[in-house]
PANU-400508 format. One record per residue: y, z, x of N, C-alpha, C, O in turn. Coordinates in nm, 2 decimals. Each point is the difference from the previous one (the first is absolute). Layout:
// PANU-400508
+--------+--------+--------+--------+--------+--------+--------+--------+--------+--------+--------+--------+
:    nyy :    nzz :    nxx :   cayy :   cazz :   caxx :    cyy :    czz :    cxx :    oyy :    ozz :    oxx :
+--------+--------+--------+--------+--------+--------+--------+--------+--------+--------+--------+--------+
:      Y :      Z :      X :      Y :      Z :      X :      Y :      Z :      X :      Y :      Z :      X :
...
+--------+--------+--------+--------+--------+--------+--------+--------+--------+--------+--------+--------+
//
This chain:
// PANU-400508
+--------+--------+--------+--------+--------+--------+--------+--------+--------+--------+--------+--------+
:    nyy :    nzz :    nxx :   cayy :   cazz :   caxx :    cyy :    czz :    cxx :    oyy :    ozz :    oxx :
+--------+--------+--------+--------+--------+--------+--------+--------+--------+--------+--------+--------+
:  31.48 :  16.87 :  25.32 :  -0.03 :   0.13 :   0.05 :   0.08 :   0.03 :   0.12 :   0.01 :  -0.09 :   0.09 :
:   0.06 :   0.20 :  -0.07 :   0.08 :   0.03 :   0.11 :  -0.09 :   0.03 :   0.12 :  -0.12 :   0.03 :  -0.01 :
:   0.17 :  -0.06 :   0.13 :  -0.08 :   0.02 :   0.13 :  -0.04 :   0.14 :   0.02 :  -0.11 :   0.02 :   0.06 :
:   0.18 :   0.08 :  -0.11 :  -0.03 :   0.14 :   0.03 :  -0.09 :   0.06 :  -0.12 :  -0.02 :   0.12 :   0.00 :
:  -0.02 :  -0.20 :  -0.09 :  -0.08 :   0.04 :  -0.11 :  -0.15 :   0.03 :   0.05 :  -0.06 :  -0.08 :   0.06 :
:   0.01 :   0.20 :  -0.10 :  -0.13 :   0.03 :   0.04 :  -0.09 :   0.00 :  -0.13 :   0.04 :   0.05 :  -0.10 :
:  -0.15 :  -0.11 :   0.11 :  -0.10 :  -0.01 :  -0.11 :  -0.12 :   0.08 :   0.04 :  -0.06 :  -0.03 :   0.11 :
:   0.02 :   0.13 :  -0.19 :  -0.12 :   0.08 :   0.03 :  -0.09 :   0.00 :  -0.12 :   0.05 :   0.00 :  -0.11 :
:  -0.18 :   0.01 :   0.13 :  -0.09 :   0.02 :  -0.11 :  -0.11 :   0.08 :   0.05 :  -0.03 :   0.01 :   0.12 :
:  -0.03 :   0.06 :  -0.21 :  -0.11 :   0.09 :   0.03 :  -0.12 :  -0.03 :  -0.09 :   0.01 :  -0.01 :  -0.13 :
:  -0.12 :  -0.02 :   0.19 :  -0.12 :  -0.02 :  -0.08 :  -0.07 :   0.13 :  -0.02 :  -0.01 :   0.08 :   0.09 :
:  -0.04 :  -0.05 :  -0.21 :  -0.06 :   0.12 :  -0.03 :  -0.15 :  -0.01 :  -0.02 :  -0.07 :   0.08 :  -0.07 :
:   0.01 :  -0.18 :   0.14 :  -0.15 :  -0.02 :  -0.02 :  -0.08 :   0.11 :   0.05 :  -0.11 :   0.02 :  -0.04 :
:   0.16 :   0.06 :   0.13 :  -0.07 :   0.12 :   0.05 :  -0.01 :   0.11 :  -0.10 :  -0.09 :   0.09 :   0.02 :
:   0.17 :  -0.08 :  -0.12 :   0.01 :   0.11 :  -0.09 :  -0.14 :   0.04 :  -0.06 :  -0.03 :   0.11 :  -0.01 :
:  -0.04 :  -0.21 :  -0.03 :  -0.13 :   0.03 :  -0.07 :  -0.11 :   0.05 :   0.10 :  -0.10 :   0.05 :  -0.04 :
:   0.13 :  -0.07 :   0.17 :  -0.10 :   0.05 :   0.10 :   0.04 :   0.13 :   0.07 :  -0.09 :   0.06 :   0.07 :
:   0.21 :  -0.02 :  -0.08 :   0.05 :   0.11 :   0.09 :  -0.08 :   0.13 :  -0.02 :  -0.01 :   0.08 :   0.09 :
:  -0.04 :  -0.05 :  -0.21 :  -0.08 :   0.12 :  -0.03 :  -0.13 :   0.00 :   0.07 :  -0.07 :   0.10 :   0.01 :
:   0.02 :  -0.22 :   0.03 :  -0.13 :  -0.01 :   0.07 :   0.01 :   0.01 :   0.15 :  -0.10 :  -0.01 :   0.07 :
:   0.22 :   0.04 :  -0.02 :   0.02 :   0.02 :   0.15 :   0.06 :   0.13 :   0.03 :   0.08 :   0.05 :  -0.08 :
:  -0.11 :   0.01 :   0.19 :   0.05 :   0.12 :   0.04 :   0.05 :  -0.01 :   0.15 :  -0.03 :  -0.10 :   0.07 :
:   0.12 :   0.19 :  -0.03 :   0.05 :   0.00 :   0.13 :  -0.01 :   0.13 :   0.06 :   0.03 :   0.11 :  -0.06 :
:  -0.09 :  -0.10 :   0.19 :  -0.01 :   0.12 :   0.08 :   0.06 :  -0.04 :   0.13 :  -0.06 :  -0.07 :   0.08 :
:   0.18 :   0.13 :  -0.05 :   0.07 :  -0.04 :   0.12 :   0.04 :  -0.14 :   0.00 :   0.06 :  -0.05 :  -0.10 :
:  -0.10 :  -0.03 :   0.20 :   0.03 :  -0.14 :   0.00 :  -0.11 :  -0.09 :  -0.04 :   0.00 :  -0.12 :   0.02 :
:  -0.11 :   0.18 :  -0.08 :  -0.11 :  -0.07 :  -0.05 :   0.00 :  -0.02 :  -0.15 :   0.02 :   0.10 :  -0.07 :
:  -0.02 :  -0.22 :   0.02 :  -0.01 :  -0.03 :  -0.14 :  -0.14 :  -0.05 :  -0.03 :  -0.04 :  -0.09 :   0.07 :
:  -0.02 :   0.14 :  -0.17 :  -0.14 :  -0.04 :  -0.03 :  -0.03 :   0.00 :  -0.15 :   0.07 :   0.07 :  -0.08 :
:  -0.17 :  -0.15 :   0.04 :  -0.04 :  -0.01 :  -0.14 :  -0.09 :   0.12 :  -0.03 :  -0.09 :   0.03 :   0.07 :
:   0.13 :   0.03 :  -0.18 :  -0.08 :   0.12 :  -0.05 :  -0.09 :  -0.03 :  -0.12 :  -0.07 :   0.09 :  -0.04 :
:   0.07 :  -0.22 :   0.00 :  -0.08 :  -0.03 :  -0.12 :  -0.03 :  -0.16 :   0.00 :   0.07 :  -0.07 :  -0.07 :
:  -0.16 :   0.03 :   0.15 :  -0.03 :  -0.14 :   0.01 :  -0.04 :  -0.06 :  -0.13 :   0.04 :  -0.12 :  -0.03 :
:  -0.13 :   0.19 :  -0.05 :  -0.04 :  -0.06 :  -0.12 :   0.11 :  -0.03 :  -0.10 :   0.00 :  -0.11 :  -0.07 :
:   0.10 :   0.20 :   0.06 :   0.11 :  -0.03 :  -0.09 :   0.09 :  -0.11 :   0.05 :   0.05 :  -0.08 :  -0.08 :
:  -0.03 :   0.06 :   0.21 :   0.07 :  -0.11 :   0.05 :  -0.06 :  -0.13 :  -0.03 :   0.06 :  -0.09 :  -0.05 :
:  -0.20 :   0.09 :   0.06 :  -0.07 :  -0.12 :  -0.03 :   0.01 :  -0.03 :  -0.15 :   0.01 :  -0.12 :  -0.04 :
:  -0.01 :   0.22 :  -0.04 :   0.01 :  -0.02 :  -0.15 :   0.13 :  -0.06 :  -0.03 :   0.01 :  -0.09 :  -0.08 :
:   0.10 :   0.14 :   0.14 :   0.13 :  -0.06 :  -0.03 :   0.01 :  -0.14 :   0.05 :   0.07 :  -0.08 :  -0.07 :
:  -0.14 :   0.04 :   0.17 :   0.00 :  -0.13 :   0.05 :  -0.09 :  -0.09 :  -0.08 :  -0.01 :  -0.12 :   0.02 :
:  -0.07 :   0.18 :  -0.11 :  -0.08 :  -0.08 :  -0.09 :  -0.14 :  -0.03 :   0.06 :  -0.07 :  -0.09 :  -0.04 :
:   0.03 :   0.18 :   0.13 :  -0.14 :  -0.02 :   0.06 :  -0.08 :   0.13 :  -0.02 :   0.06 :   0.11 :   0.00 :
:  -0.19 :  -0.12 :  -0.01 :  -0.08 :   0.11 :   0.00 :  -0.04 :   0.03 :   0.14 :  -0.05 :  -0.10 :   0.07 :
:   0.06 :   0.22 :  -0.02 :  -0.03 :   0.03 :   0.14 :  -0.15 :   0.01 :   0.02 :  -0.06 :   0.09 :  -0.06 :
:   0.01 :  -0.18 :   0.13 :  -0.15 :   0.00 :   0.04 :   0.00 :   0.00 :   0.15 :   0.03 :  -0.10 :   0.06 :
:  -0.07 :   0.21 :   0.00 :   0.00 :   0.01 :   0.15 :  -0.08 :  -0.11 :   0.07 :   0.02 :  -0.02 :   0.12 :
:  -0.12 :  -0.03 :  -0.19 :  -0.08 :  -0.11 :   0.06 :   0.08 :  -0.13 :   0.02 :  -0.04 :  -0.09 :   0.07 :
:   0.15 :   0.08 :  -0.15 :   0.08 :  -0.13 :   0.01 :   0.13 :   0.01 :   0.08 :   0.07 :  -0.10 :   0.02 :
:  -0.05 :   0.22 :   0.04 :   0.12 :   0.02 :   0.08 :  -0.03 :   0.07 :   0.13 :  -0.10 :   0.07 :   0.01 :
:   0.17 :  -0.10 :   0.09 :  -0.02 :   0.06 :   0.13 :   0.13 :   0.06 :   0.05 :   0.11 :  -0.05 :  -0.03 :
:  -0.12 :   0.16 :   0.11 :   0.12 :   0.06 :   0.05 :   0.04 :  -0.06 :   0.14 :  -0.09 :  -0.02 :   0.08 :
:   0.21 :  -0.01 :  -0.07 :   0.06 :  -0.06 :   0.12 :   0.10 :   0.09 :   0.06 :   0.10 :   0.04 :  -0.07 :
:  -0.11 :   0.00 :   0.19 :   0.09 :   0.09 :   0.07 :   0.07 :  -0.08 :   0.12 :  -0.07 :  -0.05 :   0.09 :
:   0.20 :   0.05 :  -0.09 :   0.07 :  -0.07 :   0.11 :   0.09 :   0.11 :   0.06 :   0.08 :   0.06 :  -0.07 :
:  -0.10 :  -0.04 :   0.20 :   0.08 :   0.10 :   0.06 :   0.06 :  -0.05 :   0.14 :  -0.06 :  -0.09 :   0.06 :
:   0.17 :   0.15 :  -0.02 :   0.05 :  -0.02 :   0.13 :   0.05 :   0.13 :   0.05 :  -0.02 :   0.10 :  -0.06 :
:   0.10 :  -0.11 :   0.17 :   0.05 :   0.13 :   0.06 :   0.10 :   0.07 :  -0.09 :   0.03 :   0.12 :   0.01 :
:   0.03 :  -0.20 :  -0.10 :   0.11 :   0.05 :  -0.08 :  -0.02 :   0.00 :  -0.15 :   0.08 :   0.06 :  -0.08 :
:  -0.18 :  -0.13 :   0.03 :  -0.02 :  -0.01 :  -0.15 :  -0.15 :   0.00 :  -0.04 :  -0.08 :  -0.04 :   0.09 :
:   0.06 :   0.06 :  -0.21 :  -0.13 :   0.00 :  -0.06 :   0.01 :  -0.06 :  -0.14 :   0.08 :   0.04 :  -0.08 :
:  -0.17 :  -0.14 :   0.05 :   0.00 :  -0.05 :  -0.14 :  -0.15 :  -0.01 :  -0.04 :  -0.09 :  -0.03 :   0.08 :
:   0.07 :   0.07 :  -0.21 :  -0.14 :   0.00 :  -0.05 :   0.01 :  -0.08 :  -0.13 :   0.08 :   0.03 :  -0.09 :
:  -0.17 :  -0.13 :   0.07 :   0.00 :  -0.08 :  -0.12 :  -0.14 :  -0.02 :  -0.04 :  -0.09 :   0.00 :   0.08 :
:   0.07 :  -0.03 :  -0.21 :  -0.13 :  -0.05 :  -0.06 :   0.01 :  -0.15 :   0.00 :   0.10 :  -0.06 :  -0.05 :
:  -0.21 :   0.00 :   0.10 :  -0.01 :  -0.15 :   0.00 :  -0.11 :  -0.04 :  -0.09 :  -0.11 :   0.06 :   0.01 :
:   0.13 :  -0.16 :  -0.10 :  -0.11 :  -0.04 :  -0.08 :  -0.10 :  -0.08 :   0.08 :   0.04 :  -0.09 :   0.08 :
:  -0.17 :   0.11 :  -0.10 :  -0.10 :  -0.07 :   0.08 :   0.00 :  -0.15 :  -0.02 :  -0.03 :  -0.07 :   0.10 :
:   0.07 :   0.02 :  -0.21 :   0.00 :  -0.14 :  -0.03 :   0.14 :  -0.06 :   0.02 :   0.02 :  -0.12 :  -0.03 :
:   0.08 :   0.20 :   0.07 :   0.14 :  -0.04 :   0.01 :   0.05 :  -0.06 :  -0.12 :   0.09 :  -0.09 :   0.00 :
:  -0.14 :   0.13 :  -0.12 :   0.05 :  -0.05 :  -0.13 :   0.12 :   0.07 :  -0.04 :   0.08 :  -0.05 :  -0.09 :
:  -0.06 :   0.17 :   0.14 :   0.12 :   0.09 :  -0.04 :   0.08 :   0.04 :   0.12 :  -0.05 :   0.00 :   0.11 :
:   0.18 :   0.03 :  -0.13 :   0.08 :   0.04 :   0.12 :  -0.04 :   0.14 :   0.04 :  -0.07 :   0.07 :  -0.07 :
:   0.11 :  -0.04 :   0.20 :  -0.03 :   0.13 :   0.05 :   0.07 :   0.11 :  -0.08 :   0.11 :  -0.02 :  -0.06 :
:  -0.16 :   0.14 :   0.07 :   0.06 :   0.12 :  -0.07 :   0.03 :   0.10 :   0.11 :  -0.09 :   0.05 :   0.06 :
:   0.22 :  -0.02 :  -0.05 :   0.04 :   0.10 :   0.10 :  -0.04 :   0.14 :  -0.04 :   0.02 :   0.04 :  -0.11 :
:  -0.08 :   0.03 :   0.21 :  -0.04 :   0.14 :  -0.03 :   0.07 :   0.10 :   0.08 :   0.02 :   0.12 :  -0.04 :
:   0.02 :  -0.15 :   0.16 :   0.07 :   0.10 :   0.09 :   0.09 :  -0.07 :   0.10 :  -0.03 :  -0.12 :   0.04 :
:   0.13 :   0.19 :   0.00 :   0.09 :  -0.05 :   0.10 :   0.07 :   0.11 :   0.07 :   0.04 :   0.10 :  -0.06 :
:  -0.03 :  -0.11 :   0.19 :   0.07 :   0.10 :   0.09 :   0.07 :  -0.08 :   0.11 :  -0.05 :  -0.09 :   0.05 :
:   0.17 :   0.13 :  -0.03 :   0.08 :  -0.06 :   0.11 :   0.06 :   0.10 :   0.09 :   0.03 :   0.12 :  -0.04 :
:  -0.01 :  -0.15 :   0.17 :   0.06 :   0.08 :   0.10 :  -0.07 :   0.14 :   0.01 :   0.06 :   0.10 :   0.00 :
:  -0.19 :  -0.10 :   0.01 :  -0.08 :   0.12 :   0.02 :  -0.05 :   0.00 :   0.14 :  -0.04 :  -0.10 :   0.06 :
:   0.02 :   0.22 :  -0.01 :  -0.06 :   0.02 :   0.13 :  -0.15 :   0.05 :  -0.03 :  -0.03 :   0.07 :  -0.09 :
:  -0.06 :  -0.13 :   0.17 :  -0.14 :   0.04 :  -0.01 :  -0.01 :   0.15 :   0.05 :   0.05 :   0.04 :   0.10 :
:  -0.13 :   0.03 :  -0.18 :  -0.01 :   0.15 :   0.03 :  -0.14 :   0.04 :  -0.03 :  -0.06 :  -0.04 :  -0.11 :
:   0.00 :   0.13 :   0.19 :  -0.13 :   0.05 :  -0.02 :   0.01 :   0.15 :  -0.02 :  -0.10 :   0.07 :   0.01 :
:   0.22 :  -0.01 :  -0.04 :   0.02 :   0.14 :  -0.02 :  -0.09 :   0.05 :  -0.12 :  -0.03 :   0.12 :   0.00 :
:   0.01 :  -0.20 :  -0.10 :  -0.08 :   0.05 :  -0.12 :  -0.15 :   0.01 :   0.03 :  -0.07 :   0.06 :  -0.08 :
:   0.03 :  -0.12 :   0.19 :  -0.15 :   0.00 :   0.03 :  -0.03 :   0.13 :   0.08 :   0.08 :   0.04 :   0.08 :
:  -0.19 :   0.02 :  -0.12 :  -0.04 :   0.12 :   0.07 :  -0.06 :  -0.03 :   0.14 :  -0.03 :  -0.11 :   0.03 :
:   0.03 :   0.21 :   0.06 :  -0.05 :  -0.03 :   0.14 :  -0.15 :   0.00 :  -0.01 :  -0.07 :   0.07 :  -0.07 :
:   0.01 :  -0.16 :   0.15 :  -0.14 :  -0.02 :   0.00 :  -0.06 :   0.07 :   0.12 :  -0.12 :   0.00 :   0.02 :
+--------+--------+--------+--------+--------+--------+--------+--------+--------+--------+--------+--------+
//
């Protein structure tokens, strides 16, 4: 192989999930948790999963975690480079 040869590949594993996610501005979120779980081969039972939210000054991540840690986490939402804003809240 020549030194200037570039090798690129693209995994399409996200294709079967893309219809279950939406984007509004810089926020990407799951719009159909039950269907995502079905594609993953799990029946969604809210008693077996918990919502985990991780946030910082510049990002937000939301995932479902299995209570028994038998299954990997399921990503539900992600936002990056957002400023905190209270403009959408009414005055009290």
